C-alpha positions, 0 to 999 in steps of 0.5 A: 409222640407222632402228634408232638412231632407234627405239632412242632413241624407246624409251629416251625413252619408257621413261625418261619412264615411269620418272621419272613415279613419282618426280614423283607420289611427290613431288607426293603428298608436297607434299599434292596430290590425285590430280586435281591430279596428273593435271591437271598431267600432262595439262597438261604433256603437252599443252604438250610435244606442242604444243612438239614440233609447233611445232618440227617445223613450223618446221624442216620448211619446210612451211606452218605455217598450213594444217596447223595450221588443219586440226588445230584444225578437225579437217579431214582429221585421219585423213589427216593422221595417216596422212601423218605416220606415213608420213613418220616411218616412210618407207613 
């Protein structure tokens, strides 16, 4: 099961990287500049990461408010990332 998760993560990462050039080509075709394309990509990436974070928090059953507050305020952020990596990798 863990190998399947890893393979799926690699596949999703590769496919999102591959489709990026198509979006950039179409954006340039519409007359957007490099800064506009980059800004849109950053905004979309940020929104997707927050969406993933919210979905994981809603389905994990853990306290949403306390961990979100720590992330926003930067409290114990290093330990938070280490704990999440351990949970994901099941070390």
